[in-house]
Residue frames as a rotation matrix with the C-alpha (Angstrom) as fourth column:
MET 1
0.497 0.373 -0.784 79.95
-0.567 0.823 0.032 109.84
0.657 0.428 0.620 83.07
SER 2
0.376 -0.302 0.876 80.62
-0.826 0.319 0.464 107.22
-0.419 -0.899 -0.130 85.74
THR 3
-0.183 -0.553 -0.813 83.00
-0.815 0.547 -0.189 104.36
0.549 0.628 -0.551 85.04
GLY 4
0.720 0.550 -0.423 81.76
-0.224 0.762 0.608 102.14
0.656 -0.343 0.672 87.86
THR 5
0.038 -0.757 -0.652 85.00
0.776 0.433 -0.458 102.30
0.629 -0.489 0.604 89.81
ASP 6
0.856 0.276 -0.436 85.79
0.509 -0.594 0.623 104.35
-0.088 -0.755 -0.649 92.89
VAL 7
-0.245 -0.964 -0.104 89.04
0.848 -0.265 0.458 105.71
-0.469 0.024 0.883 91.40
PRO 8
0.399 0.425 -0.812 88.73
0.073 -0.898 -0.434 109.41
-0.914 0.113 -0.390 90.56
LEU 9
0.810 -0.008 0.587 89.11
0.582 0.136 -0.802 110.42
-0.073 0.991 0.115 86.93
SER 10
0.385 -0.728 0.567 91.67
0.055 -0.596 -0.801 113.15
0.921 0.339 -0.189 87.68
SER 11
-0.167 -0.557 -0.814 94.22
0.858 0.324 -0.398 113.44
0.486 -0.765 0.423 90.44
SER 12
-0.827 -0.128 0.547 93.16
-0.052 -0.952 -0.302 117.03
0.560 -0.278 0.781 91.18
ASP 13
0.155 0.983 0.102 89.86
-0.344 -0.043 0.938 115.75
0.926 -0.180 0.332 92.64
GLU 14
0.689 0.087 -0.719 91.48
0.515 0.639 0.571 114.01
0.509 -0.764 0.396 95.62
ASP 15
0.787 -0.426 0.447 93.38
-0.592 -0.725 0.352 115.47
0.174 -0.542 -0.822 98.56
GLN 16
-0.136 -0.979 -0.154 96.83
-0.835 0.197 -0.514 114.36
0.534 0.059 -0.844 99.74
GLY 17
-0.406 -0.008 0.914 95.53
-0.764 0.552 -0.334 111.97
-0.502 -0.834 -0.230 102.41
SER 18
0.599 0.698 0.393 93.25
-0.334 0.664 -0.669 110.00
-0.727 0.270 0.631 100.11
LYS 19
0.687 -0.438 -0.580 95.92
-0.607 0.093 -0.789 109.94
0.399 0.894 -0.202 97.42
LEU 20
-0.391 -0.865 0.316 98.43
-0.894 0.275 -0.354 108.51
0.219 -0.420 -0.881 99.92
ILE 21
-0.134 0.427 0.894 95.94
-0.556 0.715 -0.425 105.86
-0.820 -0.554 0.141 101.05
ARG 22
0.858 0.482 -0.175 95.13
-0.389 0.389 -0.835 104.90
-0.334 0.785 0.522 97.46
LYS 23
0.329 -0.825 -0.459 98.81
-0.736 0.080 -0.672 104.59
0.591 0.559 -0.581 96.54
ALA 24
-0.492 -0.508 0.707 99.49
-0.855 0.436 -0.281 102.52
-0.166 -0.742 -0.649 99.69
LYS 25
0.317 0.673 0.668 96.73
-0.401 0.733 -0.549 100.10
-0.859 -0.094 0.502 98.69
GLU 26
0.891 -0.005 -0.454 98.11
-0.444 0.204 -0.873 99.83
0.097 0.979 0.179 95.15
VAL 27
0.182 -0.914 -0.362 101.73
-0.034 0.362 -0.932 99.23
0.983 0.181 0.035 96.25
PRO 28
0.941 0.331 0.066 101.78
-0.070 0.000 0.998 98.05
0.330 -0.944 0.023 99.89
PHE 29
0.448 -0.835 -0.318 105.54
0.875 0.483 -0.037 97.47
0.185 -0.262 0.947 99.99
VAL 30
-0.135 -0.492 0.860 106.34
0.294 -0.849 -0.440 101.20
0.946 0.193 0.259 99.94
PRO 31
0.428 0.290 0.856 104.77
-0.643 -0.568 0.514 102.03
0.635 -0.770 -0.057 103.33
ILE 32
0.978 -0.138 -0.158 106.15
0.205 0.786 0.583 98.79
0.044 -0.603 0.797 104.79
GLY 33
0.193 -0.971 0.143 109.67
0.852 0.093 -0.516 99.74
0.487 0.222 0.845 103.69
THR 34
-0.088 -0.171 0.981 109.28
-0.105 -0.978 -0.180 103.29
0.991 -0.119 0.068 104.95
ALA 35
0.759 0.437 0.482 107.96
-0.520 -0.037 0.853 102.14
0.391 -0.899 0.199 108.33
GLY 36
0.830 -0.506 -0.237 110.74
0.554 0.796 0.243 99.58
0.066 -0.333 0.941 108.69
PHE 37
-0.052 -0.858 0.511 113.37
0.612 -0.432 -0.663 102.16
0.789 0.278 0.548 107.82
ALA 38
0.117 0.170 0.978 111.95
-0.475 -0.856 0.206 104.61
0.872 -0.488 -0.019 110.38
ALA 39
0.955 0.278 0.103 111.76
-0.228 0.465 0.856 101.90
0.190 -0.841 0.507 113.06
ILE 40
0.539 -0.820 -0.194 115.36
0.807 0.568 -0.162 100.79
0.243 -0.069 0.968 112.55
VAL 41
-0.234 -0.614 0.754 116.64
0.313 -0.781 -0.540 104.37
0.920 0.110 0.375 112.58
ALA 42
0.424 0.462 0.778 114.59
-0.583 -0.518 0.626 105.15
0.693 -0.719 0.050 115.72
TYR 43
0.976 -0.097 -0.197 115.95
0.202 0.747 0.633 102.06
0.086 -0.657 0.749 117.46
GLY 44
0.157 -0.982 0.108 119.51
0.850 0.079 -0.521 103.00
0.503 0.174 0.847 116.50
SER 45
-0.134 -0.141 0.981 118.98
-0.140 -0.977 -0.159 106.52
0.981 -0.159 0.111 117.83
TYR 46
0.802 0.470 0.369 117.61
-0.443 0.052 0.895 105.14
0.402 -0.881 0.250 121.09
LYS 47
0.776 -0.571 -0.269 120.59
0.628 0.742 0.234 102.83
0.066 -0.351 0.934 121.50
LEU 48
-0.107 -0.819 0.563 122.92
0.569 -0.515 -0.641 105.75
0.815 0.252 0.521 120.77
LYS 49
0.231 0.284 0.931 121.26
-0.472 -0.804 0.362 107.79
0.851 -0.523 -0.052 123.51
SER 50
0.837 0.149 0.527 121.62
-0.544 0.341 0.767 105.02
-0.066 -0.928 0.367 126.10
ARG 51
0.567 -0.679 -0.466 125.21
-0.067 0.526 -0.848 104.03
0.821 0.513 0.252 125.26
GLY 52
0.851 -0.251 -0.461 126.64
0.516 0.238 0.823 104.72
-0.097 -0.938 0.332 128.71
ASN 53
0.628 -0.680 -0.379 130.30
-0.313 -0.667 0.676 105.72
-0.713 -0.306 -0.632 129.15
THR 54
0.130 -0.600 0.789 131.68
0.708 0.613 0.350 104.07
-0.694 0.513 0.505 126.02
LYS 55
-0.745 -0.525 -0.412 133.17
0.095 -0.694 0.713 105.91
-0.661 0.492 0.567 123.07
MET 56
0.136 0.831 -0.539 130.82
-0.501 -0.412 -0.761 107.56
-0.855 0.373 0.361 120.61
SER 57
-0.275 -0.313 -0.909 132.54
-0.961 0.084 0.262 105.99
-0.006 0.946 -0.323 117.59
LEU 58
-0.990 -0.090 0.105 131.59
-0.098 0.992 -0.081 102.51
-0.097 -0.090 -0.991 118.81
HIS 59
-0.444 0.895 0.037 127.89
0.587 0.322 -0.743 103.36
-0.677 -0.309 -0.668 118.88
LEU 60
-0.698 0.225 -0.679 127.27
-0.549 -0.778 0.306 105.45
-0.459 0.587 0.667 115.80
PRO 61
0.322 0.892 0.318 124.04
-0.360 0.426 -0.830 104.45
-0.875 0.153 0.459 114.11
ASN 62
-0.768 -0.572 0.287 124.73
-0.018 0.467 0.884 101.98
-0.640 0.674 -0.369 111.36
PRO 63
-0.090 0.810 -0.580 122.51
-0.802 -0.404 -0.440 102.76
-0.590 0.425 0.686 108.37
HIS 64
-0.789 -0.285 -0.544 123.27
-0.587 0.611 0.531 99.47
0.181 0.739 -0.649 106.64
ALA 65
-0.831 0.540 0.135 120.51
0.408 0.756 -0.512 97.61
-0.379 -0.370 -0.848 108.48
ALA 66
-0.001 0.859 -0.512 117.93
-0.039 -0.511 -0.859 100.22
-0.999 0.020 0.034 107.50
GLN 67
-0.195 -0.139 -0.971 119.16
-0.928 -0.293 0.229 100.28
-0.317 0.946 -0.072 103.90
GLY 68
-0.972 -0.201 -0.121 119.10
-0.227 0.935 0.272 96.49
0.058 0.292 -0.955 103.79
PHE 69
-0.493 0.864 0.100 115.51
0.394 0.324 -0.860 96.45
-0.776 -0.384 -0.500 105.01
VAL 70
0.178 0.561 -0.808 114.43
-0.491 -0.662 -0.567 98.92
-0.853 0.498 0.158 102.33
VAL 71
-0.461 -0.406 -0.789 116.27
-0.887 0.209 0.411 97.03
-0.002 0.889 -0.457 99.56
GLY 72
-0.979 0.128 0.157 114.80
0.104 0.983 -0.153 93.74
-0.174 -0.133 -0.976 100.77
THR 73
-0.168 0.975 -0.145 111.31
0.206 -0.109 -0.972 95.20
-0.964 -0.193 -0.183 100.79
MET 74
0.078 0.136 -0.988 111.80
-0.835 -0.533 -0.140 96.58
-0.545 0.835 0.072 97.29
THR 75
-0.819 -0.433 -0.376 113.00
-0.567 0.709 0.420 93.16
0.085 0.557 -0.826 96.11
LEU 76
-0.745 0.622 0.241 109.93
0.397 0.703 -0.590 91.48
-0.537 -0.344 -0.770 97.62
GLY 77
0.074 0.801 -0.594 107.69
-0.189 -0.574 -0.797 94.08
-0.979 0.172 0.109 95.97
VAL 78
-0.222 -0.230 -0.947 109.23
-0.958 -0.130 0.256 93.52
-0.182 0.964 -0.192 92.55
GLY 79
-0.986 -0.160 -0.046 108.98
-0.164 0.978 0.128 89.75
0.025 0.133 -0.991 93.00
TYR 80
-0.453 0.889 0.060 105.34
0.339 0.234 -0.911 90.04
-0.824 -0.392 -0.408 94.05
SER 81
0.197 0.545 -0.815 104.45
-0.572 -0.611 -0.547 92.24
-0.796 0.574 0.191 91.08
MET 82
-0.577 -0.437 -0.690 106.26
-0.814 0.374 0.444 89.85
0.065 0.818 -0.571 88.71
TYR 83
-0.928 0.296 0.227 104.29
0.214 0.921 -0.325 86.97
-0.305 -0.253 -0.918 90.22
GLN 84
-0.069 0.962 -0.266 101.02
0.104 -0.258 -0.961 88.87
-0.992 -0.093 -0.082 89.75
GLU 85
0.085 0.061 -0.994 101.91
-0.825 -0.556 -0.105 89.83
-0.559 0.829 0.003 86.18
PHE 86
-0.382 -0.414 -0.826 103.24
-0.882 0.432 0.191 86.53
0.278 0.801 -0.530 84.81
TRP 87
-0.935 -0.092 -0.341 102.15
-0.033 0.984 -0.176 83.56
0.352 -0.154 -0.923 86.93
ALA 88
-0.713 0.689 -0.132 98.96
0.318 0.151 -0.936 84.50
-0.625 -0.709 -0.327 88.75
LYS 89
-0.524 0.527 -0.669 97.28
-0.771 -0.627 0.109 85.95
-0.362 0.573 0.735 85.66
PRO 90
0.161 0.633 0.757 94.38
-0.112 0.774 -0.623 83.77
-0.980 0.016 0.196 84.54
LYS 91
-0.853 -0.494 0.169 95.02
0.047 0.249 0.967 82.06
-0.520 0.833 -0.189 81.23
PRO 92
-0.279 0.794 -0.541 92.50
-0.871 -0.446 -0.205 82.81
-0.403 0.414 0.816 78.44
């Protein structure tokens, strides 16, 4: 029996790629946070590689920026979902 939506009835019907795409559409802040975290860590690793003749301890990758980006993205996601749930809902 078809429900009229394109969401499968059971999760065993879809493969990992389509499940990931569906979840990313439902909660877009998760892939944004993950991509930002990866970009900041990659940039820190690149800067560590091209540090020159200075001491290693001065150029260790600082994970606080990446953690801050992820926490900020999570905060925006929670705020957005609260907005959708309480303020943007049409009144009956």
